[in-house]
C-alpha positions as CSV (number, residue, x, y, z in Angstrom):
1,M,-54.0,135.4,-2.3
2,A,-52.2,135.0,0.9
3,T,-48.8,135.8,0.5
4,R,-46.1,133.9,2.4
5,R,-43.5,135.1,4.4
6,K,-39.9,134.4,4.1
7,T,-38.3,133.5,7.6
8,K,-34.4,133.6,7.6
9,R,-33.0,130.8,9.2
10,K,-29.6,131.2,11.6
11,K,-27.1,129.2,9.5
12,T,-25.0,127.1,11.9
13,A,-21.1,126.4,11.1
14,V,-20.9,122.5,10.2
15,R,-17.9,121.0,11.2
16,A,-16.2,118.9,8.8
17,K,-16.2,115.0,9.8
18,V,-12.7,113.4,10.0
19,C,-12.3,109.7,10.0
20,R,-10.5,108.6,13.1
21,F,-8.8,105.8,11.7
22,T,-7.3,107.6,8.8
23,E,-5.8,110.2,11.5
24,Q,-4.2,107.0,13.5
25,K,-3.2,105.3,10.5
26,V,-5.2,102.3,11.4
27,N,-4.3,99.2,9.3
28,Y,-6.9,96.8,10.5
29,I,-9.9,96.8,12.9
30,D,-9.9,94.3,15.1
31,F,-13.1,92.6,16.0
32,A,-12.5,91.6,19.9
33,D,-12.1,95.3,20.6
34,A,-15.7,95.8,21.7
35,D,-15.3,99.5,23.1
36,V,-14.2,100.8,20.0
37,L,-17.2,98.8,17.8
38,K,-19.8,100.2,20.1
39,K,-19.1,103.8,19.5
40,F,-19.8,102.9,15.7
41,M,-23.3,101.3,16.6
42,T,-26.6,102.5,17.6
43,E,-28.2,101.1,21.3
44,G,-30.3,98.5,18.9
45,G,-27.1,97.0,17.6
46,R,-27.0,98.7,14.2
47,I,-24.3,100.3,12.1
48,L,-24.0,103.6,12.1
49,P,-23.6,104.8,8.6
50,R,-20.8,106.9,7.1
51,R,-22.7,110.3,6.7
52,I,-23.3,110.3,10.7
53,T,-19.7,108.9,11.8
54,G,-17.4,110.2,9.3
55,V,-15.7,107.3,8.8
56,S,-14.0,106.6,5.4
57,K,-15.2,104.4,2.7
58,R,-12.4,101.8,3.4
59,Y,-12.6,101.8,7.3
60,Q,-16.2,101.5,7.2
61,S,-16.2,98.4,5.2
62,M,-13.7,97.2,7.8
63,L,-15.7,98.2,10.5
64,G,-19.0,96.5,9.2
65,A,-17.1,93.3,9.0
66,A,-15.9,93.6,12.4
67,I,-19.0,94.2,13.8
68,K,-20.7,91.5,12.3
69,R,-17.8,89.1,13.4
70,A,-18.0,90.2,17.0
71,R,-21.8,89.9,17.1
72,N,-21.2,86.4,15.5
73,I,-19.3,85.4,18.6
74,A,-21.4,87.4,21.0
75,L,-18.9,90.2,22.0
76,V,-21.2,93.0,21.1
77,K,-25.5,92.8,20.7
């Protein structure tokens, strides 16, 4: 039988993601602010998930609605 070697992986420090909307105490995410919305979208126009952006659940739902409205009136792709 062949034995498998265990390789040690280098552990990197993972920085905790902080919701930028919570820090700024935002009440409403405006769909007309295309520059902010584009930061939370891929190049293809899809909405990035919470696990990647670090946005809280409350703001992620607001963000999704704002992006969909902006798409509807052709502010973002």
